[in-house]
N, C-alpha and C positions, 0 to 999 in steps of 0.2 A: 486453423486451430485444431489441435489434437484433443479430443474429448475422451476422458476416462471416467466411467461411473464407478464409485466405490460404495460398498454396502453401508458404511457408517463413517462418523467423524474420525474415529481412531484410525481407520484404514486410509482415509484421505490424508491425515496428518503424517502417517508413516510414509506414504507414497511421496508426498511433497518433500519431506526431509531427505529421502533417498535421492530424489532428483537434484537437490541442492548439493548433497555430498558428492555426487558424481561430477558436477561442474567444478566444485572446489578442488577436488583431487586433480583435475586437469589444469586448473588455474588457481593456485593457492592465494594469490593476492587480488582476486576478483573484487569488483565493486558491487555491493549488494544493497538494493534499495528496499528498505524494510517497511512493510505495512504493519498496522496495529489492528486491534479489535478481536472479536471472538474467532474469526476464521483462521488466523495463523497461530493462535496460542498453542494448540496441540503440536503443530509443526515445530515450533521453537522448543517445546519440551522434548521432542524426539531428537532435535539437534544436540541437546546437552549430553546425550548418550555417547556421542562421538566428537566431543568438543575439541579434541586435540587437532583435528584437521582444519579447524577454523582459526588457527593461531596467527595467520597473516591476512585473513579476509578483512576487507574494508566495508564499512556500513555507512549508509546515509539514510536519514529519516525521510519517509515518503511525504508526510503531512503533519500538521499540528493544529489543534484547536486554537482559535482566538478567544478573547475575553478572559479565559482562565489562565493563570500563570503556569509556567513549566513545572513548578513545584506541586501543583495540584495533583491529587492522586488519580484523577481521571485524564490527565494530559497524556498525549502520545509519548512524551519523554519519559514519564513515570512508568508507563507500560513497557517501553523498550528496556529500561533499566531492570525492571523486574523479570521480564520474560526472555530477553535476548542478551543484552549487553553484559549483565551480571553473570547469569548462568553459563553463557558460552565464553565468557571472559574476553570480551572485545575491549581492548585497551583504548583509552581516551584518544590517543593519536591515530587511531584507525576508525574513529567515529566522527561523522559530520552532522551537526545539529543546527537548529536555528530557533530564534525566539519570535513570538507573535505579538509581543507588547506593541500597542498602537504606534508609539513613537519610533519603533524599530522596523515596522513593516516594509517601508520603501527600501531601506538599506539592506534588510535581510533578503528581500526578493532579488535585488540586484546581486548581492554576494553569492547566493546559492545558484542563481542563474549562471553566473560566471564560473562557479565551481563545476557545474554540470558540463558546460562547454569545454572546460579545460581538462577535466578528469574523466568525463564520460566517453561513450555512452555506458549506461549501467550494464554489467554483465548478466545480472539477474534482477528482475523486478517482480516483487510479490504484490499481487492484487487480490483484494476481496471484492465482493459485489454488494452495492447498496440496494435497498429495496426498490428504489426508483431507477435503478440502472446506472448509478454513478460509480466511477472508479476513482480512488483517492477522493479529493473533494471536487472533482470535475463533475459538476451537476448537470442534469438535462437543461438545455438552453437553446436559443435560436442559433448560437454559435459557440464554439469551444475555444479555450485559450491554449495556445501551444506552449507558452512559457511558464516558468515557475511564477506563481501569482497569488494574490489575495482573492479568495473565493467567498462570495456570499452563500451561506448554507441554506439548503432547502429545509422545510419544516420537518420532514421525515428524518433528516440527518440531525437536526437540533434535538430531536427527541432523545438522543443519546444521554443528555445531561441538562436538566433545567438551568443550571448555572450559565450555560452558553447564551441564554437570552437575557442575562442580567447586566449587560454592558450598556454603554451610552450610545451604541450604534448597533445595526443589525448583526446577528451572529455571523462570524466569518472564520475562515481558516486559511492557512498558507499551504500550498501543495505543489507538487511536480505537475507540470502541464502535460498536455497530450503529446507534444513533441518528445519530451523526455521519456514518456512511457513507450511511445511507438518506436523510438530509436534503440530501445533496450535490445540487447542481443538475445535474451531469453526471458519470457514472461511466464510465471507460474500463477495461474488464475484459480483461486480457491472459491468454490461456490458451496456454501453450507449455511445452515440456519433456517429458521422458520420465516415465513412472510415474504419469500423471494420468488415464489412461483411465477408471478406475473413478469418479473424481470427476466427470469430464465426463459419463459415462453417467448418474450420479445427478442431475446438474443438468438434463440434457435430459429427464428424467422429468417435469419441471415440477411436482414435488410439493415443497411448501415445508415444511421441517422443521429443527429445531435440530441434527439429526444431520449436516446439511450447511449450514453458515452461508451459503455462496455461493448456495444456492437462494433465499434471501430477495431476491436481486437481481431476480427475476421481478416483484416488487412495486413496483420503482422505475420511474418513467415515462421515464427518459432514460439508458439503459445501452447503450453501444457495446461489444459483446462480440466480441473479435477472437481467432480460433482458428487456429493454424497446424497443419500436417499432422503434426507430431511428437507432438501431444497427443491424436490420435484413432486 
């Protein structure tokens, strides 16, 4: 893992966008696995400044909340439409999405799993860091799931939105599994935001364990880890 410390979030976002632009210029049709949340928002804003180079880039959604519908303003779908798909002008035929409605979960997990095997690996995978060390919705556990799957969410993850606990079953999400992440050709790992100091400290121990899924990134040969001052 190559670690770069940046003085602030703006610098982190600019650096991440520069890394992506370099990859896209070398491979215009690359497959981009898109994360959501506060960490990549600035990066996506930087990408809009040079959006012409993304005219052929393909995008797949990394994960999605269960319980709430895709139309909910807090869904990953809504976030990507607002921050990436719309501003960077990613056409519908270059975007792969999935629904988390309970009756669709099994079908969607199978469909996206097959898509990843057929079209993957991802050329670029964007990851943020959860306060408990999760990446995507791969939460700390006694074992980790390699496949695209339904994940029961930890309490610290659910805190994102109270609506996530209002369903008839435990809060869940669908997400790319550890195999899809680890097979990516390049990972851009964004560490920013408050309350993540313990997770950062755990990662820097360089001890790989399922109690901290992000620690597995030490095993990947091409990870750009960008850390801003707010996270340390």
